[in-house]
C-alpha positions in Angstrom: 3.4 11.1 54.0 2.7 7.7 55.7 0.5 5.3 53.7 -3.1 5.1 54.8 -6.2 2.9 54.0 -8.8 4.5 51.8 -11.9 2.5 50.7 -10.3 -0.7 51.9 -7.1 0.0 49.8 -3.6 1.0 50.9 -2.8 4.5 49.4 0.6 5.8 49.0 1.9 9.4 48.4 2.6 8.8 44.7 -1.2 7.9 44.2 -2.3 11.0 46.0 0.0 13.2 43.9 -1.3 11.6 40.7 -4.9 12.5 41.7 -3.9 16.1 42.3 -2.9 16.7 38.7 -0.3 16.0 35.9 3.1 17.4 37.1 5.2 15.4 34.5 6.0 18.5 32.4 7.6 20.4 35.5 11.3 19.5 35.3 12.4 21.6 38.3 12.0 19.7 41.6 11.6 22.9 43.6 8.8 24.1 41.2 7.2 20.7 41.2 7.1 20.7 45.0 5.6 24.2 44.9 2.9 23.2 42.4 1.9 20.2 44.5 1.8 22.5 47.6 -0.6 24.7 45.7 -3.2 22.0 46.1 -2.9 22.2 49.8 -3.0 26.0 50.3 -5.6 27.2 52.8 -8.8 28.5 51.4 -12.0 29.9 53.0 -14.7 28.5 50.7 -15.3 26.2 47.7 -17.9 26.7 45.0 -18.6 23.8 42.5 -18.6 24.9 38.8 -20.0 22.8 35.9 -17.1 21.8 33.4 -18.9 23.4 30.5 -18.6 26.8 32.1 -14.8 26.7 32.0 -13.3 28.7 29.1 -9.7 29.5 28.2 -9.0 33.0 26.9 -5.7 34.6 25.7 -3.6 36.8 27.8 -3.5 40.6 27.0 0.0 41.0 25.7 1.3 44.4 24.3 4.8 45.7 23.7 6.4 42.5 25.2 4.5 42.8 28.4 1.5 40.7 29.8 -1.1 43.1 31.2 -3.3 40.2 32.3 -0.7 38.1 34.1 -2.5 35.8 36.5 -5.9 37.4 36.1 -9.1 35.8 34.6 -12.7 36.9 34.5 -16.1 35.4 35.3 -19.8 36.2 34.6 -22.5 37.7 36.8 -24.1 34.2 37.3 -20.9 32.9 38.8 -20.6 36.0 40.9 -24.0 35.3 42.4 -23.0 31.8 43.2 -19.8 32.9 45.0 -21.8 35.6 47.0 -24.3 32.9 48.1 -21.6 30.8 49.6 -18.8 33.3 50.4 -20.6 36.3 51.7 -22.5 34.7 54.5 -22.7 37.7 56.8 -25.9 39.8 56.2 -25.1 43.4 55.0 -21.5 42.5 54.4 -19.6 43.9 51.3 -20.1 42.2 48.1 -16.7 42.0 46.3 -16.4 41.5 42.6 -12.8 40.5 42.6 -11.4 37.2 44.2 -8.2 35.5 44.7 -8.8 31.8 43.8 -7.3 28.3 43.3 -9.0 26.3 40.6 -7.8 22.9 39.5 -4.2 23.6 38.4 -4.8 27.4 38.1 -4.4 30.2 40.5 -4.6 34.0 40.6 -7.3 36.7 40.5 -10.7 36.7 38.7 -12.7 39.8 38.2 -16.3 40.4 37.1 -16.8 40.9 33.3 -20.3 42.1 32.8 -20.1 41.3 29.1 -20.1 37.6 29.7 -23.5 35.9 29.5 -24.6 32.7 31.4 -22.3 30.7 33.6 -18.7 31.4 32.6 -15.2 31.2 34.3 -12.5 32.4 31.9 -8.9 31.4 32.7 -5.8 32.6 30.9 -2.7 30.6 30.2 -0.7 32.7 32.7 -3.0 31.3 35.4 -2.7 27.6 34.6 0.3 26.1 36.3 -0.5 22.4 35.7 -3.4 20.3 34.3 -5.0 16.9 34.9 -7.1 17.9 38.0 -10.6 16.5 38.1 -12.3 18.5 40.9 -14.1 21.5 39.5 -14.3 23.6 42.6 -13.5 27.4 42.9 -11.5 27.7 46.1 -11.7 31.3 47.4 -8.4 32.4 49.0 -9.4 36.0 49.6 -11.3 39.0 48.4 -11.7 42.7 49.2 -14.3 42.3 52.0 -11.8 43.7 54.6 -8.6 45.7 54.4 -5.5 43.7 54.2 -2.4 44.9 56.3 0.6 46.1 54.4 4.1 44.6 55.1 7.4 45.9 53.9 9.9 43.3 52.6 13.6 43.4 51.3 12.6 44.1 47.7 10.3 47.0 48.5 12.7 48.5 50.9 15.4 48.4 48.3 13.1 50.2 45.8 12.1 52.9 48.3 15.8 53.4 49.3 16.6 54.0 45.6 13.8 56.5 45.5 15.4 58.5 48.3 13.5 57.4 51.4 15.7 57.7 54.5 17.1 54.6 56.3 15.7 56.0 59.6 12.1 55.5 58.3 12.5 51.7 58.0 14.4 51.5 61.3 11.6 53.4 63.1 9.0 51.0 61.6 11.1 48.0 62.6 11.5 49.3 66.2 7.7 49.7 66.5 7.1 46.2 65.2 9.5 44.8 67.8 7.8 46.8 70.6 4.4 45.4 69.5 5.6 41.9 69.7 7.1 42.4 73.1 3.8 43.6 74.4 1.8 40.7 72.9 2.0 38.6 76.1 1.4 41.5 78.5 -2.5 41.2 78.2 -5.2 39.1 76.7 -6.4 41.9 74.5 -2.9 42.3 73.1 -2.7 38.6 72.5 -6.0 38.3 70.9 -5.4 41.4 68.6 -2.0 39.9 67.6 -3.6 36.5 66.8 -6.4 38.0 64.8 -4.2 40.4 62.9 -1.9 37.6 61.8 -4.8 35.2 61.1 -3.4 32.7 63.7 -5.9 30.0 64.9 -8.8 31.6 63.3 -10.5 28.3 62.4 -10.2 27.3 66.0 -11.3 30.6 67.2 -8.2 31.1 69.2 -8.3 34.9 69.4 -11.8 34.7 70.7 -10.9 32.0 73.3 -8.0 34.0 74.7 -10.3 37.1 75.2 -13.1 34.9 76.6 -10.9 33.3 79.2 -9.9 36.8 80.4 -13.6 37.9 80.5 -14.3 35.1 83.0 -11.4 35.9 85.2 -8.7 33.6 84.1 -5.4 34.2 82.4 -4.2 32.5 79.2 -0.7 32.6 80.6 -1.6 30.1 83.3 -2.5 27.5 80.5 0.5 25.7 79.1 -1.0 25.1 75.7 -2.2 28.7 75.1 1.0 30.2 76.5 3.3 28.0 74.4 1.1 28.6 71.2 1.3 32.3 71.7 5.0 32.3 72.4 5.6 30.2 69.2 3.5 32.5 67.1 5.5 35.5 68.4 8.8 33.7 67.7 7.7 33.0 64.2 6.9 36.7 63.6 10.3 37.6 65.1 12.0 35.3 62.6 10.0 36.8 59.8 11.1 40.3 60.9 14.7 39.2 61.2 15.2 37.1 58.0 12.6 38.5 55.6 12.4 42.1 56.9 8.6 41.7 57.1 7.6 44.9 58.8 4.0 46.0 59.4 3.2 49.5 58.1 0.5 51.0 60.3 -2.4 52.7 58.4 -1.1 51.0 55.2 -3.2 48.5 53.2 -2.6 45.9 50.5 -4.7 46.1 47.5 -5.7 43.4 45.0 -4.5 44.3 41.4 -6.4 43.5 38.2 -6.6 44.9 34.8 -10.0 46.5 33.7 -11.6 43.8 31.6 -13.4 46.2 29.3 -10.5 48.3 28.3 -8.9 47.8 24.9 -5.1 47.9 25.3 -3.5 49.5 22.3 -0.1 48.5 20.6 2.4 51.3 21.0 3.8 52.5 17.7 
């Protein structure tokens, strides 16, 4: 990062990192870089939470396993705050589970109706680093709309071990390549591709590509739009080749959380 002037003072990268949190306890350079990058992850909304509402609760651990890994809880009062900011569309779904970033913590939070007042409960498995001063819940996602399902190398290996034929994966891969090849054939294909992969959503790029077509122009005649789309397709091809990230049509990805009100028993 190049130094820049902030409030009349020259600011360097080291000072910015120091303001993000305390990373001194993280000895691995790769993990430290990942934790710093956590502060720059893209989020859709931010809701301010009073410091006195933050609580730390223990993880649910039974038989050597952590059932609550990365999942906290929150009260109905916090849920109403989130709904007021996050669910802006009238008549939209009102989810009770959210994927969040909060200070040095990340993971899922789910509604616990037993909590009173304003309460956000974090577990040790969620907290990656401390020292962050900003007390805003950053919403990364929720169950307001279906999330697409993608295969990867690990999942394919598990399915192969369970007896799924290789041809099933090759068929899905061939279909994914065909869809990518068809992306630049029409404005509708291009817009659908951008929207499905959440590319250029903040700049309304999928809408722009479709709107240009509606008024009688082609996005392919604009150097910027054509190059942006070709780069996006190239990135998806690389994901397909190197990470085996294959879209599964009619499949969805679900958020997973333990039920807060369930009592987990120790096995005898």
